[in-house]
N, CA, C and O atoms as a Tinker XYZ file with bonds, in Angstrom:
   428  protein
     1  N      0.544000  -60.188000   20.240000    73     2
     2  CA     1.382000  -59.198000   20.893000    64     1     3
     3  C      0.774000  -58.754000   22.224000    63     2     4     5
     4  O      1.499000  -58.527000   23.193000    81     3
     5  N     -0.546000  -58.630000   22.273000    73     3     6
     6  CA    -1.217000  -58.192000   23.494000    64     5     7
     7  C     -0.966000  -59.161000   24.640000    63     6     8     9
     8  O     -0.658000  -58.746000   25.757000    81     7
     9  N     -1.099000  -60.452000   24.361000    73     7    10
    10  CA    -0.897000  -61.436000   25.425000    64     9    11
    11  C      0.547000  -61.432000   25.926000    63    10    12    13
    12  O      0.790000  -61.598000   27.121000    81    11
    13  N      1.499000  -61.246000   25.022000    73    11    14
    14  CA     2.903000  -61.172000   25.435000    64    13    15
    15  C      3.165000  -59.923000   26.272000    63    14    16    17
    16  O      3.884000  -59.974000   27.270000    81    15
    17  N      2.579000  -58.808000   25.859000    73    15    18
    18  CA     2.742000  -57.564000   26.629000    64    17    19
    19  C      2.152000  -57.725000   28.026000    63    18    20    21
    20  O      2.763000  -57.314000   29.012000    81    19
    21  N      0.962000  -58.324000   28.112000    73    19    22
    22  CA     0.336000  -58.536000   29.415000    64    21    23
    23  C      1.135000  -59.500000   30.284000    63    22    24    25
    24  O      1.306000  -59.263000   31.480000    81    23
    25  N      1.622000  -60.578000   29.694000    73    23    26
    26  CA     2.407000  -61.551000   30.462000    64    25    27
    27  C      3.697000  -60.909000   30.973000    63    26    28    29
    28  O      4.063000  -61.078000   32.137000    81    27
    29  N      4.375000  -60.180000   30.106000    73    27    30
    30  CA     5.603000  -59.501000   30.530000    64    29    31
    31  C      5.330000  -58.454000   31.593000    63    30    32    33
    32  O      6.085000  -58.322000   32.556000    81    31
    33  N      4.243000  -57.706000   31.416000    73    31    34
    34  CA     3.876000  -56.679000   32.401000    64    33    35
    35  C      3.574000  -57.317000   33.751000    63    34    36    37
    36  O      3.969000  -56.791000   34.792000    81    35
    37  N      2.884000  -58.434000   33.736000    73    35    38
    38  CA     2.549000  -59.101000   34.999000    64    37    39
    39  C      3.794000  -59.569000   35.732000    63    38    40    41
    40  O      3.921000  -59.370000   36.941000    81    39
    41  N      4.708000  -60.188000   35.008000    73    39    42
    42  CA     5.947000  -60.649000   35.629000    64    41    43
    43  C      6.728000  -59.460000   36.179000    63    42    44    45
    44  O      7.230000  -59.504000   37.303000    81    43
    45  N      6.828000  -58.396000   35.379000    73    43    46
    46  CA     7.575000  -57.213000   35.817000    64    45    47
    47  C      6.930000  -56.563000   37.036000    63    46    48    49
    48  O      7.632000  -56.167000   37.966000    81    47
    49  N      5.613000  -56.450000   37.042000    73    47    50
    50  CA     4.946000  -55.816000   38.174000    64    49    51
    51  C      5.084000  -56.652000   39.449000    63    50    52    53
    52  O      5.401000  -56.127000   40.517000    81    51
    53  N      4.847000  -57.933000   39.324000    73    51    54
    54  CA     4.932000  -58.789000   40.507000    64    53    55
    55  C      6.364000  -58.818000   41.043000    63    54    56    57
    56  O      6.573000  -58.739000   42.253000    81    55
    57  N      7.339000  -58.929000   40.158000    73    55    58
    58  CA     8.740000  -58.934000   40.598000    64    57    59
    59  C      9.101000  -57.608000   41.259000    63    58    60    61
    60  O      9.784000  -57.594000   42.283000    81    59
    61  N      8.651000  -56.497000   40.688000    73    59    62
    62  CA     8.931000  -55.192000   41.274000    64    61    63
    63  C      8.294000  -55.031000   42.638000    63    62    64    65
    64  O      8.931000  -54.547000   43.574000    81    63
    65  N      7.054000  -55.429000   42.751000    73    63    66
    66  CA     6.374000  -55.345000   44.046000    64    65    67
    67  C      6.988000  -56.305000   45.058000    63    66    68    69
    68  O      7.085000  -55.983000   46.242000    81    67
    69  N      7.402000  -57.483000   44.593000    73    67    70
    70  CA     8.022000  -58.449000   45.504000    64    69    71
    71  C      9.328000  -57.901000   46.070000    63    70    72    73
    72  O      9.673000  -58.184000   47.218000    81    71
    73  N     10.055000  -57.120000   45.274000    73    71    74
    74  CA    11.304000  -56.560000   45.794000    64    73    75
    75  C     11.031000  -55.651000   46.989000    63    74    76    77
    76  O     11.797000  -55.647000   47.952000    81    75
    77  N      9.944000  -54.881000   46.932000    73    75    78
    78  CA     9.569000  -54.050000   48.080000    64    77    79
    79  C      9.124000  -54.916000   49.256000    63    78    80    81
    80  O      9.451000  -54.630000   50.408000    81    79
    81  N      8.379000  -55.969000   48.956000    73    79    82
    82  CA     7.950000  -56.911000   49.991000    64    81    83
    83  C      9.175000  -57.521000   50.681000    63    82    84    85
    84  O      9.243000  -57.596000   51.908000    81    83
    85  N     10.141000  -57.955000   49.859000    73    83    86
    86  CA    11.347000  -58.580000   50.415000    64    85    87
    87  C     12.108000  -57.598000   51.310000    63    86    88    89
    88  O     12.610000  -57.971000   52.370000    81    87
    89  N     12.185000  -56.344000   50.870000    73    87    90
    90  CA    12.900000  -55.350000   51.655000    64    89    91
    91  C     12.196000  -55.075000   52.985000    63    90    92    93
    92  O     12.832000  -55.056000   54.040000    81    91
    93  N     10.878000  -54.864000   52.926000    73    91    94
    94  CA    10.146000  -54.488000   54.130000    64    93    95
    95  C      9.758000  -55.662000   55.016000    63    94    96    97
    96  O      9.863000  -55.576000   56.239000    81    95
    97  N      9.315000  -56.745000   54.419000    73    95    98
    98  CA     8.766000  -57.843000   55.206000    64    97    99
    99  C      9.762000  -58.966000   55.466000    63    98   100   101
   100  O      9.661000  -59.670000   56.472000    81    99
   101  N     10.732000  -59.137000   54.553000    73    99   102
   102  CA    11.708000  -60.216000   54.707000    64   101   103
   103  C     13.070000  -59.687000   55.138000    63   102   104   105
   104  O     14.045000  -60.435000   55.210000    81   103
   105  N     13.125000  -58.382000   55.426000    73   103   106
   106  CA    14.332000  -57.721000   55.915000    64   105   107
   107  C     15.537000  -57.901000   54.993000    63   106   108   109
   108  O     16.659000  -58.113000   55.453000    81   107
   109  N     15.286000  -57.814000   53.683000    73   107   110
   110  CA    16.382000  -57.874000   52.716000    64   109   111
   111  C     17.029000  -56.490000   52.607000    63   110   112   113
   112  O     16.510000  -55.502000   53.126000    81   111
   113  N     18.139000  -56.448000   51.941000    73   111   114
   114  CA    18.890000  -55.205000   51.749000    64   113   115
   115  C     18.053000  -54.178000   50.962000    63   114   116   117
   116  O     17.243000  -54.553000   50.115000    81   115
   117  N     18.255000  -52.895000   51.246000    73   115   118
   118  CA    17.582000  -51.868000   50.442000    64   117   119
   119  C     17.978000  -51.908000   48.964000    63   118   120   121
   120  O     17.289000  -51.331000   48.123000    81   119
   121  N     19.070000  -52.577000   48.650000    73   119   122
   122  CA    19.476000  -52.714000   47.251000    64   121   123
   123  C     18.451000  -53.492000   46.437000    63   122   124   125
   124  O     18.449000  -53.404000   45.209000    81   123
   125  N     17.590000  -54.243000   47.087000    73   123   126
   126  CA    16.514000  -54.941000   46.380000    64   125   127
   127  C     15.580000  -53.950000   45.688000    63   126   128   129
   128  O     14.894000  -54.312000   44.732000    81   127
   129  N     15.547000  -52.711000   46.162000    73   127   130
   130  CA    14.652000  -51.709000   45.594000    64   129   131
   131  C     15.099000  -51.244000   44.210000    63   130   132   133
   132  O     14.274000  -50.786000   43.419000    81   131
   133  N     16.378000  -51.355000   43.911000    73   131   134
   134  CA    16.878000  -50.889000   42.613000    64   133   135
   135  C     16.308000  -51.729000   41.464000    63   134   136   137
   136  O     15.675000  -51.168000   40.570000    81   135
   137  N     16.507000  -53.045000   41.456000    73   135   138
   138  CA    15.898000  -53.810000   40.365000    64   137   139
   139  C     14.365000  -53.765000   40.432000    63   138   140   141
   140  O     13.689000  -53.872000   39.409000    81   139
   141  N     13.831000  -53.607000   41.642000    73   139   142
   142  CA    12.380000  -53.498000   41.772000    64   141   143
   143  C     11.841000  -52.270000   41.065000    63   142   144   145
   144  O     10.817000  -52.339000   40.387000    81   143
   145  N     12.524000  -51.145000   41.220000    73   143   146
   146  CA    12.099000  -49.925000   40.536000    64   145   147
   147  C     12.207000  -50.042000   39.030000    63   146   148   149
   148  O     11.324000  -49.590000   38.300000    81   147
   149  N     13.290000  -50.649000   38.563000    73   147   150
   150  CA    13.455000  -50.880000   37.118000    64   149   151
   151  C     12.338000  -51.787000   36.605000    63   150   152   153
   152  O     11.770000  -51.547000   35.539000    81   151
   153  N     12.037000  -52.810000   37.361000    73   151   154
   154  CA    10.994000  -53.754000   36.975000    64   153   155
   155  C      9.632000  -53.065000   36.882000    63   154   156   157
   156  O      8.859000  -53.334000   35.963000    81   155
   157  N      9.342000  -52.184000   37.828000    73   155   158
   158  CA     8.059000  -51.467000   37.786000    64   157   159
   159  C      8.002000  -50.491000   36.603000    63   158   160   161
   160  O      6.937000  -50.283000   36.022000    81   159
   161  N      9.138000  -49.898000   36.251000    73   159   162
   162  CA     9.186000  -49.058000   35.045000    64   161   163
   163  C      8.922000  -49.876000   33.789000    63   162   164   165
   164  O      8.201000  -49.432000   32.896000    81   163
   165  N      9.503000  -51.068000   33.717000    73   163   166
   166  CA     9.271000  -51.960000   32.581000    64   165   167
   167  C      7.801000  -52.355000   32.503000    63   166   168   169
   168  O      7.220000  -52.403000   31.418000    81   167
   169  N      7.211000  -52.634000   33.643000    73   167   170
   170  CA     5.778000  -52.958000   33.705000    64   169   171
   171  C      4.942000  -51.855000   33.051000    63   170   172   173
   172  O      4.093000  -52.133000   32.205000    81   171
   173  N      5.187000  -50.612000   33.444000    73   171   174
   174  CA     4.407000  -49.494000   32.891000    64   173   175
   175  C      4.622000  -49.368000   31.390000    63   174   176   177
   176  O      3.672000  -49.122000   30.647000    81   175
   177  N      5.854000  -49.532000   30.938000    73   175   178
   178  CA     6.146000  -49.457000   29.507000    64   177   179
   179  C      5.411000  -50.551000   28.732000    63   178   180   181
   180  O      4.813000  -50.279000   27.690000    81   179
   181  N      5.453000  -51.769000   29.230000    73   179   182
   182  CA     4.826000  -52.885000   28.515000    64   181   183
   183  C      3.326000  -52.683000   28.336000    63   182   184   185
   184  O      2.768000  -53.105000   27.323000    81   183
   185  N      2.671000  -52.052000   29.290000    73   183   186
   186  CA     1.234000  -51.811000   29.129000    64   185   187
   187  C      0.943000  -50.837000   27.992000    63   186   188   189
   188  O     -0.153000  -50.851000   27.432000    81   187
   189  N      1.914000  -49.992000   27.644000    73   187   190
   190  CA     1.692000  -49.071000   26.522000    64   189   191
   191  C      1.706000  -49.792000   25.175000    63   190   192   193
   192  O      1.292000  -49.223000   24.165000    81   191
   193  N      2.176000  -51.025000   25.153000    73   191   194
   194  CA     2.239000  -51.782000   23.898000    64   193   195
   195  C      0.923000  -52.463000   23.537000    63   194   196   197
   196  O      0.786000  -53.002000   22.439000    81   195
   197  N     -0.041000  -52.443000   24.448000    73   195   198
   198  CA    -1.329000  -53.089000   24.197000    64   197   199
   199  C     -2.128000  -52.251000   23.207000    63   198   200   201
   200  O     -2.298000  -51.044000   23.382000    81   199
   201  N     -2.612000  -52.916000   22.165000    73   199   202
   202  CA    -3.389000  -52.232000   21.131000    64   201   203
   203  C     -4.835000  -52.052000   21.579000    63   202   204   205
   204  O     -5.642000  -52.977000   21.491000    81   203
   205  N     -5.149000  -50.869000   22.053000    73   203   206
   206  CA    -6.515000  -50.529000   22.429000    64   205   207
   207  C     -6.667000  -49.020000   22.317000    63   206   208   209
   208  O     -5.680000  -48.284000   22.317000    81   207
   209  N     -7.896000  -48.571000   22.224000    73   207   210
   210  CA    -8.137000  -47.145000   22.028000    64   209   211
   211  C     -8.172000  -46.366000   23.339000    63   210   212   213
   212  O     -8.234000  -45.136000   23.311000    81   211
   213  N     -8.134000  -47.036000   24.477000    73   211   214
   214  CA    -8.228000  -46.348000   25.755000    64   213   215
   215  C     -7.341000  -47.024000   26.796000    63   214   216   217
   216  O     -7.359000  -48.247000   26.935000    81   215
   217  N     -6.579000  -46.238000   27.514000    73   215   218
   218  CA    -5.677000  -46.783000   28.529000    64   217   219
   219  C     -6.453000  -47.529000   29.613000    63   218   220   221
   220  O     -6.029000  -48.594000   30.063000    81   219
   221  N     -7.575000  -46.975000   30.025000    73   219   222
   222  CA    -8.366000  -47.614000   31.079000    64   221   223
   223  C     -8.814000  -49.012000   30.712000    63   222   224   225
   224  O     -8.861000  -49.898000   31.564000    81   223
   225  N     -9.144000  -49.214000   29.448000    73   223   226
   226  CA    -9.546000  -50.546000   28.993000    64   225   227
   227  C     -8.366000  -51.507000   29.043000    63   226   228   229
   228  O     -8.519000  -52.663000   29.437000    81   227
   229  N     -7.200000  -51.035000   28.648000    73   227   230
   230  CA    -5.998000  -51.880000   28.707000    64   229   231
   231  C     -5.704000  -52.261000   30.153000    63   230   232   233
   232  O     -5.361000  -53.410000   30.432000    81   231
   233  N     -5.834000  -51.309000   31.073000    73   231   234
   234  CA    -5.565000  -51.582000   32.480000    64   233   235
   235  C     -6.605000  -52.525000   33.079000    63   234   236   237
   236  O     -6.267000  -53.409000   33.866000    81   235
   237  N     -7.861000  -52.336000   32.708000    73   235   238
   238  CA    -8.929000  -53.188000   33.240000    64   237   239
   239  C     -8.734000  -54.639000   32.805000    63   238   240   241
   240  O     -8.840000  -55.556000   33.619000    81   239
   241  N     -8.451000  -54.840000   31.533000    73   239   242
   242  CA    -8.237000  -56.199000   31.042000    64   241   243
   243  C     -6.976000  -56.799000   31.656000    63   242   244   245
   244  O     -6.927000  -57.997000   31.936000    81   243
   245  N     -5.972000  -55.976000   31.861000    73   243   246
   246  CA    -4.732000  -56.451000   32.479000    64   245   247
   247  C     -4.986000  -56.995000   33.883000    63   246   248   249
   248  O     -4.290000  -57.906000   34.331000    81   247
   249  N     -5.962000  -56.450000   34.563000    73   247   250
   250  CA    -6.258000  -56.887000   35.923000    64   249   251
   251  C     -6.486000  -58.387000   36.023000    63   250   252   253
   252  O     -6.014000  -59.025000   36.965000    81   251
   253  N     -7.199000  -58.952000   35.068000    73   251   254
   254  CA    -7.440000  -60.393000   35.066000    64   253   255
   255  C     -6.162000  -61.184000   34.871000    63   254   256   257
   256  O     -5.944000  -62.205000   35.523000    81   255
   257  N     -5.319000  -60.706000   33.969000    73   255   258
   258  CA    -4.041000  -61.366000   33.723000    64   257   259
   259  C     -3.164000  -61.280000   34.974000    63   258   260   261
   260  O     -2.498000  -62.248000   35.339000    81   259
   261  N     -3.169000  -60.126000   35.621000    73   259   262
   262  CA    -2.378000  -59.926000   36.832000    64   261   263
   263  C     -2.792000  -60.902000   37.939000    63   262   264   265
   264  O     -1.940000  -61.460000   38.631000    81   263
   265  N     -4.081000  -61.101000   38.098000    73   263   266
   266  CA    -4.565000  -62.010000   39.139000    64   265   267
   267  C     -4.060000  -63.427000   38.896000    63   266   268   269
   268  O     -3.580000  -64.081000   39.822000    81   267
   269  N     -4.162000  -63.902000   37.667000    73   267   270
   270  CA    -3.698000  -65.254000   37.352000    64   269   271
   271  C     -2.178000  -65.347000   37.513000    63   270   272   273
   272  O     -1.670000  -66.330000   38.052000    81   271
   273  N     -1.458000  -64.331000   37.050000    73   271   274
   274  CA    -0.003000  -64.334000   37.206000    64   273   275
   275  C      0.389000  -64.336000   38.685000    63   274   276   277
   276  O      1.371000  -64.973000   39.066000    81   275
   277  N     -0.366000  -63.635000   39.508000    73   275   278
   278  CA    -0.090000  -63.622000   40.948000    64   277   279
   279  C     -0.276000  -65.004000   41.562000    63   278   280   281
   280  O      0.485000  -65.408000   42.441000    81   279
   281  N     -1.281000  -65.719000   41.099000    73   279   282
   282  CA    -1.500000  -67.080000   41.597000    64   281   283
   283  C     -0.378000  -68.013000   41.144000    63   282   284   285
   284  O      0.037000  -68.898000   41.892000    81   283
   285  N      0.112000  -67.815000   39.921000    73   283   286
   286  CA     1.252000  -68.608000   39.448000    64   285   287
   287  C      2.514000  -68.279000   40.247000    63   286   288   289
   288  O      3.305000  -69.171000   40.553000    81   287
   289  N      2.703000  -67.014000   40.580000    73   287   290
   290  CA     3.832000  -66.600000   41.421000    64   289   291
   291  C      3.731000  -67.271000   42.794000    63   290   292   293
   292  O      4.711000  -67.793000   43.326000    81   291
   293  N      2.521000  -67.241000   43.347000    73   291   294
   294  CA     2.267000  -67.871000   44.635000    64   293   295
   295  C      2.759000  -69.315000   44.629000    63   294   296   297
   296  O      3.383000  -69.778000   45.584000    81   295
   297  N      2.468000  -70.011000   43.539000    73   295   298
   298  CA     2.811000  -71.422000   43.418000    64   297   299
   299  C      4.305000  -71.611000   43.121000    63   298   300   301
   300  O      4.996000  -72.358000   43.814000    81   299
   301  N      4.791000  -70.920000   42.078000    73   299   302
   302  CA     6.158000  -71.152000   41.604000    64   301   303
   303  C      7.229000  -70.559000   42.508000    63   302   304   305
   304  O      8.268000  -71.185000   42.716000    81   303
   305  N      7.003000  -69.382000   43.043000    73   303   306
   306  CA     8.037000  -68.691000   43.804000    64   305   307
   307  C      7.873000  -68.894000   45.309000    63   306   308   309
   308  O      8.850000  -69.124000   46.021000    81   307
   309  N      6.629000  -68.805000   45.787000    73   307   310
   310  CA     6.403000  -68.901000   47.222000    64   309   311
   311  C      6.107000  -70.323000   47.699000    63   310   312   313
   312  O      6.065000  -70.583000   48.901000    81   311
   313  N      5.901000  -71.244000   46.749000    73   311   314
   314  CA     5.693000  -72.639000   47.103000    64   313   315
   315  C      4.342000  -72.962000   47.714000    63   314   316   317
   316  O      4.184000  -73.989000   48.373000    81   315
   317  N      3.368000  -72.089000   47.500000    73   315   318
   318  CA     2.020000  -72.321000   48.017000    64   317   319
   319  C      1.121000  -72.656000   46.826000    63   318   320   321
   320  O      0.928000  -71.832000   45.932000    81   319
   321  N      0.587000  -73.848000   46.825000    73   319   322
   322  CA    -0.242000  -74.289000   45.705000    64   321   323
   323  C     -1.632000  -73.650000   45.777000    63   322   324   325
   324  O     -2.303000  -73.731000   46.807000    81   323
   325  N     -2.064000  -73.014000   44.680000    73   323   326
   326  CA    -3.406000  -72.431000   44.671000    64   325   327
   327  C     -4.469000  -73.519000   44.863000    63   326   328   329
   328  O     -4.330000  -74.627000   44.346000    81   327
   329  N     -5.525000  -73.196000   45.604000    73   327   330
   330  CA    -6.600000  -74.172000   45.788000    64   329   331
   331  C     -7.640000  -74.010000   44.682000    63   330   332   333
   332  O     -7.499000  -73.156000   43.807000    81   331
   333  N     -8.667000  -74.822000   44.727000    73   331   334
   334  CA    -9.661000  -74.814000   43.640000    64   333   335
   335  C    -10.358000  -73.464000   43.528000    63   334   336   337
   336  O    -10.748000  -73.067000   42.430000    81   335
   337  N    -10.522000  -72.756000   44.632000    73   335   338
   338  CA   -11.183000  -71.448000   44.585000    64   337   339
   339  C    -10.288000  -70.411000   43.928000    63   338   340   341
   340  O    -10.775000  -69.514000   43.239000    81   339
   341  N     -8.991000  -70.527000   44.137000    73   339   342
   342  CA    -8.045000  -69.661000   43.433000    64   341   343
   343  C     -8.140000  -69.893000   41.930000    63   342   344   345
   344  O     -8.169000  -68.946000   41.144000    81   343
   345  N     -8.187000  -71.167000   41.542000    73   343   346
   346  CA    -8.240000  -71.514000   40.115000    64   345   347
   347  C     -9.546000  -71.049000   39.490000    63   346   348   349
   348  O     -9.535000  -70.457000   38.410000    81   347
   349  N    -10.662000  -71.305000   40.145000    73   347   350
   350  CA   -11.962000  -70.868000   39.617000    64   349   351
   351  C    -11.997000  -69.350000   39.512000    63   350   352   353
   352  O    -12.408000  -68.811000   38.485000    81   351
   353  N    -11.572000  -68.658000   40.558000    73   351   354
   354  CA   -11.555000  -67.199000   40.531000    64   353   355
   355  C    -10.670000  -66.658000   39.434000    63   354   356   357
   356  O    -11.038000  -65.703000   38.751000    81   355
   357  N     -9.486000  -67.265000   39.255000    73   355   358
   358  CA    -8.583000  -66.842000   38.186000    64   357   359
   359  C     -9.191000  -67.020000   36.808000    63   358   360   361
   360  O     -9.033000  -66.159000   35.943000    81   359
   361  N     -9.886000  -68.135000   36.595000    73   359   362
   362  CA   -10.543000  -68.376000   35.300000    64   361   363
   363  C    -11.639000  -67.344000   35.043000    63   362   364   365
   364  O    -11.775000  -66.846000   33.925000    81   363
   365  N    -12.403000  -67.028000   36.056000    73   363   366
   366  CA   -13.448000  -66.010000   35.911000    64   365   367
   367  C    -12.818000  -64.659000   35.560000    63   366   368   369
   368  O    -13.333000  -63.928000   34.714000    81   367
   369  N    -11.710000  -64.338000   36.211000    73   367   370
   370  CA   -11.030000  -63.070000   35.923000    64   369   371
   371  C    -10.514000  -63.024000   34.491000    63   370   372   373
   372  O    -10.634000  -61.998000   33.822000    81   371
   373  N     -9.940000  -64.131000   34.013000    73   371   374
   374  CA    -9.465000  -64.167000   32.626000    64   373   375
   375  C    -10.616000  -64.032000   31.634000    63   374   376   377
   376  O    -10.481000  -63.369000   30.606000    81   375
   377  N    -11.736000  -64.655000   31.941000    73   375   378
   378  CA   -12.906000  -64.504000   31.079000    64   377   379
   379  C    -13.341000  -63.042000   31.032000    63   378   380   381
   380  O    -13.627000  -62.515000   29.957000    81   379
   381  N    -13.392000  -62.396000   32.172000    73   379   382
   382  CA   -13.747000  -60.980000   32.214000    64   381   383
   383  C    -12.765000  -60.123000   31.435000    63   382   384   385
   384  O    -13.170000  -59.207000   30.719000    81   383
   385  N    -11.476000  -60.414000   31.569000    73   383   386
   386  CA   -10.461000  -59.660000   30.833000    64   385   387
   387  C    -10.640000  -59.826000   29.327000    63   386   388   389
   388  O    -10.521000  -58.857000   28.576000    81   387
   389  N    -10.924000  -61.041000   28.885000    73   387   390
   390  CA   -11.132000  -61.295000   27.459000    64   389   391
   391  C    -12.360000  -60.546000   26.939000    63   390   392   393
   392  O    -12.332000  -59.996000   25.838000    81   391
   393  N    -13.414000  -60.525000   27.714000    73   391   394
   394  CA   -14.619000  -59.796000   27.303000    64   393   395
   395  C    -14.315000  -58.308000   27.169000    63   394   396   397
   396  O    -14.719000  -57.675000   26.193000    81   395
   397  N    -13.612000  -57.754000   28.136000    73   395   398
   398  CA   -13.269000  -56.333000   28.082000    64   397   399
   399  C    -12.403000  -56.020000   26.872000    63   398   400   401
   400  O    -12.654000  -55.050000   26.157000    81   399
   401  N    -11.394000  -56.833000   26.646000    73   399   402
   402  CA   -10.416000  -56.531000   25.605000    64   401   403
   403  C    -10.904000  -56.855000   24.200000    63   402   404   405
   404  O    -10.659000  -56.093000   23.265000    81   403
   405  N    -11.595000  -57.982000   24.048000    73   403   406
   406  CA   -11.932000  -58.451000   22.706000    64   405   407
   407  C    -13.411000  -58.318000   22.356000    63   406   408   409
   408  O    -13.815000  -58.705000   21.259000    81   407
   409  N    -14.217000  -57.787000   23.252000    73   407   410
   410  CA   -15.650000  -57.622000   22.964000    64   409   411
   411  C    -15.868000  -56.676000   21.800000    63   410   412   413
   412  O    -15.102000  -55.732000   21.606000    81   411
   413  N    -16.925000  -56.932000   21.016000    73   411   414
   414  CA   -17.187000  -56.050000   19.875000    64   413   415
   415  C    -17.548000  -54.640000   20.356000    63   414   416   417
   416  O    -18.284000  -54.462000   21.327000    81   415
   417  N    -17.021000  -53.673000   19.665000    73   415   418
   418  CA   -17.269000  -52.267000   20.003000    64   417   419
   419  C    -18.068000  -51.613000   18.882000    63   418   420   421
   420  O    -17.860000  -51.894000   17.701000    81   419
   421  N    -18.960000  -50.760000   19.268000    73   419   422
   422  CA   -19.690000  -49.970000   18.280000    64   421   423
   423  C    -19.081000  -48.581000   18.233000    63   422   424   425
   424  O    -18.517000  -48.100000   19.216000    81   423
   425  N    -19.200000  -47.964000   17.113000    73   423   426
   426  CA   -18.593000  -46.623000   16.928000    64   425   427
   427  C    -19.268000  -45.586000   17.696000    63   426   428
   428  O    -18.873000  -44.421000   17.641000    81   427
């Protein structure tokens, strides 16, 4: 469930932020902001579904997922293929996210 929540949150956040980018940088209609705002609300909701004892930990681990999702967006939506440094950096970020989220905790 955690991985699905993170994946959905990443897509929602990137899509919401892209709507603002499209409006400001690509001169799209201000109507792009409506689905963007809904998407950002969905992003925030999905992060609440992550099973962890602290919001900050959920957000920190999400950061790694967000970075990789952003690189996938770069490739799939913007047509720019990530280079080897993007891939290596993304893998390091995912490793860090896994350590934060799944590392053993003491009471």
